[in-house]
C-alpha positions as CSV (number, residue, x, y, z in Angstrom):
1,M,0.0,0.0,0.0
2,A,1.5,3.4,-1.0
3,A,2.2,5.9,1.8
4,Q,0.0,8.9,1.9
5,S,1.7,12.1,0.8
6,Q,1.2,15.5,2.4
7,T,2.8,18.9,1.7
8,V,3.3,21.5,4.6
9,Y,4.0,25.1,3.7
10,I,6.3,27.5,5.6
11,D,6.6,31.2,4.8
12,E,9.2,32.7,7.1
13,D,7.9,36.3,6.4
14,A,4.2,36.1,6.2
15,G,3.4,32.8,8.0
16,R,2.2,32.4,11.6
17,D,2.9,29.7,14.2
18,D,-0.5,29.6,15.8
19,S,-3.9,27.9,15.5
20,T,-5.0,30.5,13.0
21,H,-2.8,29.0,10.3
22,A,-3.0,25.4,9.0
23,G,0.3,25.0,7.1
24,T,-1.3,25.3,3.6
25,A,-0.1,27.4,0.8
26,R,-2.8,30.0,1.6
27,S,-2.2,29.7,5.4
28,P,1.5,28.8,5.9
29,Y,3.4,28.4,9.2
30,K,6.2,30.7,10.0
31,S,8.9,28.2,11.1
32,L,10.0,24.7,10.1
33,L,10.1,23.7,13.8
34,H,6.4,24.5,14.2
35,A,5.7,22.6,11.1
36,F,7.6,19.6,12.5
37,I,5.6,19.9,15.8
38,Q,2.3,19.9,13.9
39,Y,3.3,17.4,11.3
40,P,6.3,15.3,12.6
41,P,8.7,14.1,9.9
42,A,7.5,10.9,8.3
43,E,7.5,9.1,4.9
44,G,5.4,11.0,2.4
45,I,5.5,14.4,4.2
46,Q,7.2,17.3,2.3
47,Y,8.0,20.7,3.7
48,L,8.1,23.6,1.2
49,M,9.5,27.0,2.2
50,R,9.9,30.5,1.1
51,K,10.6,34.1,2.3
52,S,7.9,36.0,0.4
53,E,9.1,39.5,1.4
54,T,12.8,39.3,2.2
55,G,14.0,36.3,0.2
56,P,16.7,36.7,-2.6
57,V,15.7,37.9,-6.1
58,N,17.1,36.7,-9.4
59,E,19.8,38.4,-11.5
60,D,17.2,40.6,-13.1
61,G,16.0,41.8,-9.7
62,D,12.6,40.1,-10.2
63,P,10.9,39.8,-6.7
64,S,8.4,37.3,-8.0
65,V,10.9,34.5,-7.4
66,R,10.4,35.0,-3.7
67,L,6.9,33.5,-4.1
68,E,8.2,30.2,-5.3
69,W,7.9,27.3,-2.9
70,K,11.0,25.2,-2.5
71,P,11.9,22.1,-0.4
72,S,13.6,22.9,2.9
73,T,17.4,22.9,2.7
74,K,19.5,20.2,4.4
75,S,20.9,22.7,6.9
76,A,17.5,24.0,7.8
77,H,16.1,20.5,8.0
78,K,19.0,19.5,10.3
79,K,18.6,22.5,12.6
80,A,14.8,22.0,12.8
81,T,15.3,18.3,13.6
82,N,17.6,19.1,16.5
83,L,15.2,21.6,17.9
84,F,12.3,19.2,17.4
85,E,14.1,16.5,19.3
86,Q,14.7,19.0,22.1
87,H,11.0,19.9,22.1
88,Q,10.1,16.2,22.3
89,R,12.4,15.6,25.3
90,K,11.0,18.7,27.0
91,A,7.5,17.6,26.3
92,A,8.3,14.2,27.7
93,R,9.7,15.7,30.9
94,G,6.6,17.9,31.1
95,D,4.4,14.8,30.8
96,Q,6.4,13.2,33.6
97,V,6.1,16.2,35.8
98,A,2.4,16.4,35.1
99,L,2.0,12.7,35.9
100,R,3.9,13.1,39.2
101,E,1.9,16.2,40.1
102,K,-1.3,14.3,39.3
103,E,-0.2,11.4,41.4
104,E,0.7,13.7,44.3
105,A,-2.6,15.6,43.9
106,D,-4.5,12.2,44.0
107,K,-2.6,11.2,47.1
108,R,-3.3,14.6,48.8
109,S,-6.9,14.3,47.8
110,I,-7.1,10.9,49.6
111,V,-5.3,12.4,52.7
112,L,-7.6,15.4,52.8
113,E,-10.6,13.1,52.6
114,E,-9.3,11.2,55.5
115,A,-8.5,14.5,57.3
116,K,-12.2,15.4,57.1
117,K,-12.9,12.6,59.4
118,V,-10.7,14.1,62.1
119,Q,-12.8,16.2,64.4
120,I,-11.5,18.4,67.3
121,T,-13.5,19.8,70.2
122,Q,-12.7,22.0,73.1
123,D,-11.9,20.2,76.3
124,P,-14.4,21.5,78.9
125,T,-12.0,20.6,81.8
126,L,-9.4,23.1,80.7
127,P,-9.2,26.6,82.3
128,K,-11.4,29.3,80.9
129,A,-9.4,31.1,78.1
130,I,-8.7,34.8,78.5
131,H,-9.4,36.8,75.3
132,I,-6.5,38.9,74.3
133,H,-5.4,41.2,71.5
134,L,-2.0,40.2,70.2
135,N,-0.2,43.2,71.7
136,E,-1.3,42.3,75.2
137,K,1.8,41.9,77.5
138,D,0.5,42.6,81.0
139,P,2.2,40.0,83.2
140,K,-0.7,40.2,85.7
141,L,-2.9,39.0,82.9
142,I,-0.6,36.7,80.9
143,K,1.9,34.3,82.5
144,L,4.4,32.7,80.2
145,R,5.4,29.1,80.8
146,S,9.1,28.2,80.5
147,G,11.3,25.2,80.7
148,E,10.6,21.7,79.3
149,S,7.5,19.5,79.3
150,K,6.6,16.2,77.8
151,K,3.3,17.8,76.8
152,D,2.8,20.7,74.4
153,V,-0.1,21.9,76.5
154,D,-0.3,21.2,80.2
155,Y,-2.3,23.4,82.5
156,S,-2.0,21.2,85.5
157,E,0.9,23.2,86.9
158,G,-0.7,26.5,86.2
159,R,2.5,28.0,84.8
160,G,1.1,29.4,81.6
161,S,-2.0,31.3,81.0
162,R,-4.7,29.9,78.7
163,V,-5.7,32.5,76.1
164,R,-8.0,32.9,73.2
165,A,-6.5,34.9,70.3
166,R,-8.0,36.0,66.9
167,G,-6.1,37.2,63.9
168,R,-5.1,36.5,60.3
169,I,-2.2,34.2,59.3
170,H,0.7,36.4,58.4
171,R,3.3,33.7,58.2
172,L,2.9,29.9,57.8
173,R,5.3,27.0,58.0
174,S,4.1,23.4,57.9
175,Q,6.3,20.4,58.9
176,K,5.4,16.7,59.3
177,D,3.9,16.8,62.8
178,V,3.8,20.6,63.6
179,I,2.5,23.8,62.1
180,F,4.1,27.1,63.0
181,L,2.0,30.2,62.1
182,T,2.1,33.8,63.0
183,L,-1.1,35.7,63.6
184,Q,-1.6,39.4,63.0
185,D,-4.6,41.4,64.3
186,G,-3.4,45.0,63.6
187,Y,-2.2,45.4,67.2
188,G,0.6,42.9,67.2
189,F,1.9,39.5,66.1
190,L,1.8,36.1,67.9
191,Q,3.5,32.9,66.9
192,C,1.3,29.9,67.4
193,V,2.3,26.2,67.4
194,L,-0.2,23.5,66.3
195,T,0.6,19.8,67.1
196,G,-1.1,16.4,67.5
197,A,-4.6,16.0,66.3
198,L,-4.8,19.7,65.4
199,V,-2.5,19.3,62.4
200,Q,-4.3,16.2,61.2
201,T,-7.6,18.1,60.5
202,Y,-8.7,19.2,57.1
203,D,-8.7,22.9,58.1
204,A,-5.1,22.6,59.3
205,M,-4.0,20.9,56.1
206,T,-5.6,23.6,53.9
207,L,-4.5,26.7,55.8
208,T,-3.5,29.7,53.6
209,L,-2.0,33.1,54.3
210,E,-4.5,35.7,55.5
211,T,-7.0,33.0,56.7
212,S,-8.6,34.3,59.9
213,L,-8.5,32.1,62.9
214,E,-9.5,31.9,66.6
215,I,-6.9,29.9,68.5
216,Y,-7.0,28.7,72.1
217,G,-3.8,27.6,73.9
218,E,-1.1,28.1,76.6
219,M,1.4,30.9,76.5
220,W,5.0,29.9,76.5
221,E,8.4,31.6,76.5
222,V,10.2,30.9,73.2
223,P,12.9,28.2,73.7
224,P,16.5,29.5,73.9
225,K,18.1,30.4,70.6
226,Q,14.7,30.5,68.9
227,H,13.0,33.6,67.7
228,A,9.4,34.8,67.7
229,P,7.6,38.2,68.0
230,D,7.9,39.4,71.7
231,D,9.9,36.1,72.4
232,R,6.7,34.2,73.2
233,E,4.4,31.7,71.5
234,L,1.0,30.1,71.9
235,H,0.9,26.3,72.1
236,A,-2.6,25.6,70.7
237,D,-5.1,23.1,72.2
238,Y,-8.0,24.1,69.9
239,F,-8.6,26.4,66.9
240,E,-11.4,27.4,64.6
241,V,-11.3,28.9,61.1
242,I,-13.3,32.1,61.0
243,G,-12.7,32.8,57.3
244,K,-10.6,31.0,54.8
245,A,-8.5,33.1,52.4
246,A,-7.9,32.2,48.8
247,G,-4.9,30.1,47.8
248,D,-3.1,29.1,44.6
249,K,-3.4,31.8,41.9
250,E,-5.5,34.0,44.1
251,A,-3.2,33.8,47.1
252,I,-2.0,37.2,48.5
253,T,1.6,36.3,47.7
254,T,0.7,35.8,44.1
255,R,-1.4,38.9,43.8
256,V,1.2,41.2,45.4
257,A,4.5,39.4,45.1
258,K,7.7,41.1,46.4
259,D,9.0,41.7,42.9
260,S,5.7,43.0,41.5
261,D,5.9,46.3,39.5
262,P,4.8,49.5,41.2
263,Q,1.6,49.8,39.2
264,T,0.5,46.3,40.3
265,L,1.2,47.2,43.9
266,L,-0.8,50.4,43.6
267,D,-3.7,48.6,42.0
268,N,-3.7,46.1,44.9
269,R,-3.2,48.7,47.6
270,H,-5.9,47.0,49.7
271,L,-3.7,43.9,49.9
272,V,-0.3,45.7,50.1
273,L,-1.6,47.4,53.3
274,R,-1.5,44.0,55.0
275,G,2.3,43.9,54.7
276,E,4.6,45.0,57.5
277,V,6.1,47.9,55.7
278,S,2.9,49.5,54.6
279,S,1.2,48.9,57.9
280,S,4.2,50.4,59.7
281,V,4.0,53.5,57.5
282,M,0.3,53.9,58.4
283,K,1.0,53.6,62.1
284,V,3.8,56.1,62.0
285,R,1.6,58.5,60.0
286,A,-1.1,58.2,62.7
287,A,1.4,58.8,65.4
288,V,2.7,62.0,63.7
289,L,-0.9,63.3,63.3
290,R,-1.5,62.7,67.0
291,A,1.8,64.4,67.8
292,F,0.8,67.5,65.8
293,R,-2.5,67.8,67.7
294,Q,-0.7,67.3,71.0
295,A,2.0,69.9,70.1
296,Y,-0.6,72.5,69.1
297,E,-2.5,71.8,72.3
298,E,0.5,72.3,74.4
299,L,1.7,75.5,72.9
300,N,1.3,78.7,74.9
301,P,-1.0,80.1,73.7
302,Q,-2.4,76.9,72.4
303,C,-3.9,76.4,68.9
304,L,-7.5,75.4,68.5
305,E,-8.4,72.8,65.9
306,V,-11.1,73.8,63.4
307,T,-12.5,72.1,60.3
308,P,-12.7,74.3,57.3
309,P,-14.6,73.3,54.1
310,C,-13.2,71.2,51.3
311,M,-15.6,72.6,48.7
312,V,-14.7,76.2,47.9
313,Q,-15.2,79.0,45.3
314,T,-11.7,80.4,45.5
315,Q,-8.1,79.6,44.6
316,V,-5.1,79.8,46.9
317,E,-2.1,78.4,45.0
318,G,-3.0,79.3,41.4
319,G,-5.9,78.5,39.1
320,A,-4.1,76.0,37.0
321,T,-4.1,73.4,39.7
322,L,-7.7,73.5,40.7
323,F,-10.1,70.5,40.6
324,S,-13.4,72.1,39.4
325,F,-16.9,70.8,39.6
326,D,-20.5,72.0,39.3
327,Y,-22.1,72.9,42.6
328,Y,-25.8,73.2,42.0
329,G,-25.2,75.4,38.9
330,Q,-22.3,77.3,40.3
331,Q,-18.6,76.8,39.6
332,A,-16.8,75.3,42.6
333,Y,-13.4,73.7,43.4
334,L,-11.8,71.2,45.8
335,T,-9.6,73.2,48.2
336,Q,-5.9,73.7,47.5
337,S,-5.4,75.0,51.0
338,S,-7.5,76.0,54.0
339,Q,-5.3,78.8,55.2
340,L,-7.4,81.7,54.1
341,Y,-10.5,80.2,55.8
342,L,-8.4,79.7,59.0
343,E,-7.7,83.4,59.1
344,T,-11.4,84.1,59.5
345,C,-11.3,82.3,62.8
346,L,-8.5,84.3,64.4
347,A,-10.6,87.2,65.8
348,S,-12.9,85.0,67.9
349,L,-10.8,81.8,68.4
350,G,-7.2,82.9,68.6
351,N,-4.5,80.8,67.0
352,V,-6.0,77.9,65.1
353,F,-5.0,74.9,63.0
354,C,-6.5,72.2,60.9
355,V,-5.8,68.7,59.7
356,A,-7.7,68.4,56.4
357,P,-7.3,67.1,52.8
358,S,-6.1,69.4,50.1
359,F,-6.2,68.8,46.3
360,R,-3.9,69.8,43.5
361,A,-4.7,69.1,39.8
362,E,-1.1,68.5,38.8
363,K,-0.7,65.4,36.7
364,S,2.8,64.6,37.7
365,L,4.8,61.5,38.8
366,T,7.2,63.2,41.1
367,R,7.2,62.6,44.8
368,R,6.4,66.3,45.4
369,H,3.1,66.2,43.6
370,L,0.0,64.4,44.9
371,S,-3.6,65.0,43.7
372,E,-4.8,64.6,47.3
373,Y,-2.9,64.7,50.6
374,T,-3.4,65.5,54.3
375,H,-2.6,69.1,54.9
376,I,-1.6,70.4,58.4
377,E,-2.0,74.2,58.4
378,A,-2.0,76.8,61.2
379,E,-2.8,80.5,61.4
380,L,-1.3,82.7,64.1
381,D,-2.5,86.2,65.2
382,F,-0.4,89.2,66.3
383,I,3.1,87.8,65.3
384,T,6.1,89.1,63.4
385,F,8.0,87.2,60.7
386,D,10.7,86.1,63.1
387,D,7.9,84.9,65.5
388,L,6.6,82.7,62.6
389,L,10.0,81.1,62.0
390,D,10.5,80.4,65.7
391,H,7.0,78.9,65.8
392,L,7.7,76.6,62.9
393,E,10.9,75.3,64.3
394,L,9.3,74.7,67.7
395,V,6.4,72.8,66.3
396,M,8.4,70.6,64.0
397,C,10.9,69.6,66.7
398,K,8.2,69.1,69.3
399,V,6.3,66.8,66.9
400,I,9.5,64.7,66.4
401,D,10.2,64.5,70.1
402,I,6.6,63.4,70.9
403,T,6.6,60.8,68.1
404,L,10.0,59.3,69.1
405,A,8.9,59.2,72.7
406,N,6.7,56.2,71.8
407,P,9.1,53.2,71.7
408,Q,7.0,51.2,69.3
409,I,6.7,54.1,66.8
410,A,10.4,54.9,67.2
411,K,11.2,51.3,66.3
412,F,9.0,51.5,63.2
413,I,10.7,54.8,62.1
414,Y,14.2,53.4,62.3
415,E,13.2,50.2,60.6
416,L,11.7,52.2,57.7
417,N,14.6,54.7,57.6
418,K,17.7,53.4,59.5
419,D,19.5,56.7,58.6
420,F,16.9,59.0,60.2
421,K,18.4,61.7,62.4
422,V,16.7,64.3,64.6
423,P,17.1,67.7,62.9
424,E,19.9,69.9,64.1
425,R,18.9,73.1,65.9
426,P,18.8,76.0,65.4
427,F,17.7,75.8,61.8
428,K,19.8,77.9,59.4
429,R,18.1,81.0,58.1
430,M,18.9,82.0,54.5
431,R,17.4,84.6,52.3
432,Y,16.3,83.7,48.7
433,S,18.9,86.2,47.3
434,D,21.7,84.6,49.4
435,A,20.6,81.2,48.1
436,I,20.8,82.4,44.5
437,E,24.4,83.6,45.2
438,W,25.2,80.2,46.8
439,L,23.9,78.3,43.8
440,V,26.0,80.4,41.4
441,E,29.1,80.1,43.5
442,H,28.7,76.3,43.6
443,D,27.9,76.1,39.9
444,I,24.5,74.6,40.3
445,K,22.5,75.5,37.2
446,N,18.8,76.2,36.8
447,E,16.4,74.0,34.7
448,E,17.6,75.8,31.5
449,G,21.2,74.9,32.3
450,E,22.1,78.5,33.0
451,P,23.4,80.2,36.2
452,H,20.6,81.1,38.6
453,K,19.5,84.7,38.8
454,F,17.1,86.7,41.0
455,G,13.6,85.9,40.0
456,D,14.1,82.2,39.3
457,D,11.8,79.7,40.9
458,I,14.5,77.4,42.3
459,A,13.8,73.9,41.1
460,E,13.5,70.9,43.5
461,A,16.8,69.3,42.2
462,A,18.9,72.5,42.9
463,E,17.1,73.1,46.2
464,R,17.8,69.6,47.4
465,K,21.4,69.6,46.3
466,M,22.0,72.8,48.2
467,T,20.2,71.5,51.3
468,D,22.2,68.2,51.2
469,I,25.5,70.0,50.9
470,I,24.8,72.4,53.7
471,N,23.4,69.3,55.6
472,R,21.2,71.0,58.1
473,P,17.6,72.3,58.1
474,I,17.2,75.6,56.3
475,F,14.5,78.3,56.5
476,L,14.7,79.7,53.0
477,T,13.0,83.2,53.2
478,H,12.0,86.3,51.3
479,F,11.0,85.0,47.9
480,P,10.3,87.4,45.0
481,V,6.7,88.7,44.8
482,E,6.3,87.3,41.3
483,I,6.7,83.6,42.3
484,K,4.6,83.7,45.4
485,A,0.9,83.7,46.2
486,F,-1.1,87.0,45.9
487,Y,-1.9,87.3,49.7
488,M,1.7,87.2,50.9
489,K,3.0,90.4,52.6
490,K,5.9,92.3,51.1
491,D,9.0,92.9,53.1
492,P,8.8,96.6,54.1
493,K,12.7,96.8,53.8
494,D,12.7,95.3,50.2
495,L,9.4,95.5,48.3
496,R,10.7,93.1,45.6
497,V,10.3,90.2,48.1
498,T,7.7,88.7,50.4
499,E,7.9,87.8,54.1
500,S,7.7,84.1,53.1
501,V,9.5,80.9,54.0
502,D,10.1,77.3,52.9
503,C,11.6,74.9,55.3
504,L,14.1,72.5,53.6
505,M,15.3,69.3,55.2
506,P,18.4,67.3,54.2
507,G,17.5,64.2,52.2
508,V,13.9,65.3,51.8
509,G,13.6,68.9,50.5
510,E,10.8,71.3,51.2
511,I,8.4,70.1,54.0
512,V,6.8,73.4,55.2
513,G,5.8,76.6,53.6
514,G,4.5,79.8,55.3
515,S,4.2,83.6,55.1
516,M,2.9,86.7,56.6
517,R,-0.4,88.0,55.3
518,M,-1.2,91.3,53.5
519,D,-3.1,93.5,55.9
520,D,-3.7,96.6,53.7
521,Y,-7.1,96.7,51.9
522,A,-5.8,98.7,48.9
523,E,-2.7,96.5,48.5
524,L,-4.9,93.3,48.5
525,L,-7.2,94.7,45.8
526,A,-4.1,95.6,43.7
527,A,-2.8,92.0,44.3
528,Y,-6.1,90.6,42.9
529,Q,-5.7,92.8,39.8
530,R,-2.0,91.9,39.4
531,E,-2.8,88.2,39.4
532,G,-6.0,88.5,37.3
533,I,-8.2,87.2,40.1
534,D,-11.9,88.2,40.3
535,P,-12.2,89.6,43.9
536,E,-15.9,89.0,44.1
537,P,-15.7,85.3,45.4
538,Y,-13.1,86.5,48.0
539,Y,-15.5,89.1,49.5
540,W,-15.3,87.3,52.9
541,Y,-11.5,87.4,52.8
542,T,-11.3,91.0,51.7
543,D,-13.8,92.0,54.4
544,Q,-11.2,91.3,57.0
545,R,-9.0,94.1,55.7
546,K,-11.7,96.8,56.2
């Protein structure tokens, strides 16, 4: 019987190695290897090839010869054969791996079915468990058992307290007869040890990270040379699964792996927040906010916290960065700053401050630009410019002192930034004009690559470089009128500049801005006109100058 013949076509320019092409003259493959995979070499199979776009032409330069189908060359056939044999070996290994994985999965399935038969119950004869949060360390409430015992849990001697703890699995390590897991509840961490029948249950065998549990057990000191959060661990006598977290492809370690790109991490911020770094940042942030409130409360005279509106009809930092929206038929904006509203409170409330969101419509990817951020602002009455600078330095340093006085928060800070240093006092005071001279002397150019000159808005890069070289906090003062907000008061000794300040920190850059306010009615109206601002929406602010 004659062997069946078949021709397979390969066009290295126009072909495709996928399911949309069938290896025919009208639908050729792209590579000889793919043709071999789809139609392995055998008697009666012929492989015809061409390069319809880049192939050689004849002596007359006729490109039509590129369209001719020709048998594959010996060298191409040999190369494709070698690659095809490698492909077959890899496929065979893959089949073996798949077979082993299936066998292991079948075995695990049998084990899990058996595990479903293992039931655990609480022993009613055990001491009543004390419910604790994971940061509870009161020795009057929790006794830690130490030493050695033939039993993992033994309350007969009364050496260790029996507790009940709830949390989510933050770390998980399973061994043959023991499971080590670390619970997290937002307040602290606690290592838990499961042994005996507990590890034989279906729930124990299918534990996943972020699964929420309630665990009962005896509190122990960690054995010598071993490590665990707070040097203690819970030896479990019973546990229940409150909520099982997803595993495999939906596991948290898959969704937000350590090497994930920044955009993936931002899109999964709700999961990233469960990590130790992000949660530490949030706790430090909360501590700093508490410290600001405490610092303002303890000032003499103290500052009163007020809550100004976020929806406004006025600009503070320039119209180009306003988020606008329709407010029942009127144009309105999300606030850029609450400082002008704070000023309206001074007459009846004295010095005031606020902790409120501000919004800037600047589509930028630099770390200095955020569309929304928490803004801490204060307004002080009856002060001079030097008083303002003294106040800023006092508040900033007081906030740092209060924050670092909390040992747990201080630990977080130095874990997040091991090089953190308390700012050196007193802060250096440097006029804008002196900074321009300093930048010129040190050959630090502006954004156009030219020497800085009076009137330049000093860019972040130059500002940071100067601050890092000087290496101490700087109050940069007296900026030109043209590059500052309309409401800033001019320096009576030099009307070209304002009584304004930016505080620059080494390694960070600008962290605080402030200024004195114009108090003259006519001068304020002229400032509106100079900046092209309609004064009508600012009637409430202008009224205070009458």
